[in-house]
N, C-alpha and C positions, 0 to 999 in steps of 0.2 A: 475472378471478381474484378469488375472494372474500377480503376482508380478514380477518386474524385477529381473532377476537372478535365477528364478526358472524354470527349464526345463519343457516343456510339457510332459505329460505322454506319453510314447512310445506306439503307437497303436499296436494291434496284427499284426502278419505278413500278414495276409490276407488283413487287412485294409491298411497296408503300400503298398501292391501290388496294391490294388484298387486305392489308391490316386496317386501312381506313374503312373498307367495305364491311369488314367484320365488326368494327367498332360501331358503325352507323346503323347496322341492323339488317343484314340479309338483303332481300330483293329490293328494298327501298333505299339501299345505301347510295347508289349513284344519283338517284333523284334528289336526295338530300344534299349530296355533295355539289350537284349542279346548281341547286338553289343557293347554296352558301357561296360558291365561287361567283355567281351572278351578283350576290349582295356585296361582295368585296369590291367588284368593279363599280357597281352603282354607288358604293359608299363614298367615292370621290366627289359625288355630286350632292350628297346629303348635307343638310344644314349643319348638323353635328356629324362630321364625317365618320363613316363606318359604324354608325350606331346599330343598324340592323344586323350587320355581319357579326359584330362582337356579341350582341345579344344571342344570336344563334349559336356561336361557338360556346358561350357560357352554358347554354342548355345542353348542347351535345356532349360537352366534357364534364357535366355535372359540377361546374365551378361556381363559386360564390362571387368571384370578381374576374373580369377579363379587362385588361388595360392595353392601350396603345399610346405610348409616349411619343408625341409628334415633335416635341422640342425639349431636349434635356436642359436642365437648369444650368445657368451660368452665374458668375458673381454679380452680373448686372440685371438678371431677370429670372422669374420663376419658370419652372418647367410647364409645358402645356400638354395635357393628357386627356384622352377619351376614356372615361370610366364606365364600364358596364357592370351594374350590380342588380340587386333584386328590384330596385326602383327604376330600372331602365338605364339609359346611357346619357352622360352629360359631358360637355367639353368645358374645361375650366383651367385657369392657372391656379393650381392647388397650393395652399399654404404649406402642406406637407412635402411639396416638391421644391423646396428651397435648394439652393446650391449646397447647403450644409447636408441636407438629407441625401442628395445625389452623390456627394463626395463620400458619404459613409457607406453607401450601398455596396455590399460585397458581390451581389449578383448583377454585375454590370460589366460593360466592355467585353461582351461575349464575342466569340468568333463570328464573323458575318455569316448569317444564314444557317447557323447550326443550332438545332433545338436541343436544349439541355434542361434538366431539372436542377433546382438549387442544390439538391443533395449530390447530383452528378458533379456540379461545378465546384463546390466548396466543402462538401461533406455535411452529414446531418448535425454532428455536435458543434462544429464551428458556426453553422447557421443558427441553431437554436440558442446558442449562448452569445450571439453577437448583439452589440448595443443597437444596431440598426433594426434587428428583428424585434427586440423588446420595445423600442421607442416608436417605430413606424409601421410595423407589420402585425404583430400580435393584437394591438388594439382594434384592428379591422377584421379579427377572427380569421386570420390566415396562418396556415402551417405549411402547406405544400405549394410549390410554385414551379412552373415550367415556362420556358420562353425562348426567344431568339432575338438577336439584334439585326437590324436591317440598315445597311449603308448603301447609298446610291452614288453614282458618278457625279451627280449635281451637288453633293455635299449634304444631302438629307440623312439624318440619323434617327431611326425609330427603334423603340423597344416594345416588343410584343410579349405580354405576360398573361398567363392563365393561373388562377389561384384557387386553392381548395382549403376548407376549414380543417381544424384538428380532427373533427369527426369524419372527415373524408378519407381518401386513400391516396397512396402514391400514384403518380402518373405511369400508366402501363406503356409497353412498346407500341400498342395500337393508338393510344392517346398521342404519343409523340409522333407517330407516323402521320396521323391526321394533321398535326401542326406543320410537319414538313411538307405535306402536300399543299397546304395553303400558302406557304411562304412565297413562292415565286409569283403567285397571283397578287398577294398583298404588296410585294415589292413593286410590281408594275402599276398597281393602283395608286400607291404612294407617289410614284414618279408622275403619274397623270395629275394627281391632286396638286403637286408642287408646281407643275406647268400651268394648270388652270389658275392657281393662286397668283402666280407671277403675272399672267395675262390680266387678271382682275385688278391687281395692284396698278399695273400700267394704265389700264382704262380709267381707273379712279383718279390717277395722277393727271392724265390728259383732261378729264372732265373738270377737275378742280382748276386746272390752268385756264381752260376756256371760260369758266365762270369768272375767274379773276380778271380776264381780259374784257369782261362785260359783253360777251357775245352769246346771244341766245341760240340754242341748237335744237333742231327737231328732226328725229329719225322717222322715216316712212318705210312701210313695207311695200311689196309689189302692187298692192291694190290701192296704195295711197293712204292707208290708215296710219295714224300716228302710233308709233311703237314707244317712243320715249321723248321727253322734253327735259331740258335742264332748268335750273332755278331761274336763270335770267329770262329765258323764253316764257316761263310761267308768269313772271312779273310783267313782262311786256304784253302778253295776251290779256292779263287781268285788267290792264288799263283800257283796253278796247279803243285805243287811239291810233288809228292807221291800219291795224290788223287785229283780228280776234279769232277765237275758236267758236264754231257752231256745228252741232251734230258731228263732232269728232273730226272736223276738217278746218283748215285755215281759210279765212276770207279777208280780203282788203275792204276797207270801208267805202270806197268809191268804185262805181261800176266799171269804168274803163280800166282802171288799174287792177281791179279784181279779175277781169277777163284775162289780162296779160299774166297775172300771177297764176291763174289756173292753167293757162297754156304752158307756162314754164314747168309747173309741177307735173303735168301730164307728159311733157317731153322728157323730163328726167326719169320717169317711170318706164319709158319705152325700152325694149331690149337694146343692148349695146350696139348691135349692128345697125339700128335704125336712128341712132342719135349721135351727135357729136359729143366727144368726151371732154368738153370744156364747160365750166360753170356759166350760168346766165344770172343776170342781176336785174333788179328793179328797185326804184325808190318809191316809197308810199307816202302820200300826203296824209297829214294828221288833222282831224277836225279841230283839235285844240289850237292849231296854228304853230305848234312847236316844230322843230327841225324834222325833216323827213326821215322816216326809217329806211335803212338800207337792208335789202333782202337779197341773199345769194342762194341759188338753188343748183345743186349738182348731183349727178348720179354717182353712187359709190362703185368703185371697181370691184367686180366679184373676186372672191378668193379663188385660188387655183383649184382647190378641192371643195368648193362650196356645195353644200347639200341642203335639200329642203327648201321651203318657201317662206319660212318664218323670219328670216334675217332682214336687216335693213337694206334697202335698195337705193334710197336717196336721202340726202341730208339738206336741210334748210338752215341757213345762218341768218340771224336777225340782229341788226346793230342799231341801237338808239344813240345817236351822237351826243345827246344831252344827259345820258346816264352818268352819274358821278362816280369817280374812282373810289374804291374802298381802301385805298392805300393807307397804311398805318403811318401816322406822324412819327412814331418811335422808330419804325424801320427807316424812314426817310432821314431821321436825325443820325442814326448810326451809319447809314450808307454814305452820307456826305459830310459827316462830322459837324452837323448843324446844332445850334442851341435849340432847346424846346420851342422858344418863341419863333425862331427862324423856320423850324420844321412846320409849325402850324401855318405860318404865312405861305411857305412853299406849297403846302398841300392845297390851300385855297386857290393859289395861282394855277396849279396843275388841273384843278377842277373848272377852270375857265373864268374865274373872277378877275376883274381889273384890280390894279393895286389899290385904288381908292376904295373899291367895294370890299376888298379883303381887309383893309384897315378898319372900315366900319363894322365888318363882321367880327373882328377881333377886339373892337372897342379900344383901338390905340390911335395915337396921333399919326397923321399922314407923314410927317417928318420922321417919326420913329419907324414907320413901315418902309420908307425910302432908305433909311440907314440899314435896316435889316436886309433889304433887297441887295444893297451893295455888298454886304458881307456874304450873302448867298451867292452872288455872282463870283466873288473871289474864290469861294470854296468849291464851286462846281465848274469853274473855268470858262464861263460864258460872260458876255457883255450886254446881252439884250434879253428882255423878258420873253420874247417869242422863242429864242434859243433855249432859255431856261426851261420853259414848258416842254419843249421837244426833248430835252435831256431827261427830264423827270418822267415823262410818259413812256420813254423808250428804255428806261432802266428796269432792273428787276423788281422795282417797287410795284409795277403793274401786275406782277405775278403773285402778290401777297394774298 
């Protein structure tokens, strides 16, 4: 008899396939396994990751719950888990996944990639009498549990668990063999998801930074269709002052400038061998008489392993020199140790107002504004208003 806590010897691959095939049901076994493995890899792209795969595992193993913990709880945050139950799968930071609950869980910190049942790991009686079981497991109609922990070189730690109710049965060797068969695929898919999540986070960071710099961006595909615009570009297009969108394309308001803009766009969409790899720019007159818009068009360098035709080919940057900074007066105050009144004045100066105009805006005496300006000069280390504006606009405030 195997001692609690000691994993079964992992059978050879052929035996695992045989056990899994027997479990899955004769001639249809490998078709079902192929579908399930495909769902595991596609799960990295699902809105709620691995929803379909966990639902299929739950059905195949006659489980009432299948869970994948993507982030174990820590003292500072809840755990994050994908829960597959009879109502489908959801992704949520669950109140029951507090650090307190995770710290109590006796069925945790399993050997990497080893499939165990809870009775294998800690024994039936210790499990059934544990405070964790009575407080967090039994209320969810769970008695039997099997699972494995997955740890990757990137530091990702996941917990895969399959649960059955008291009316169910203990997990058989075939059940555990099926789980073992899925683990390498789940591990690879988890790594893919972590990489995609990092890329997405970086992209959102860069997009937020560009928005903070008040630069409109427009991504174009190879046909010149607009794939994506950022918030600043949307606001500039909505004004229809110098440039606008019509029939899904960009047009300048004046004929000569529009022809030049269309030429630059067409040139940026040509294959790399036929165009120079430097950006081109144009300034666009605005019917309102406000300062001209600056437009820069450039072709994006293709990735070394780029595939398909759906990705962005060119980018258009649009800058409105009159667009006001959204910098926070509070951030400016903390950065330069200014008083609230000095920060409010500095923010107006950074947005292009003259000192007298800023004093009127703030409803203060001009002598008061001059005194505050002298204090600001002292704290920022400059002696002229133009230098002050340069310092403010080139500080991290513009990234707020």
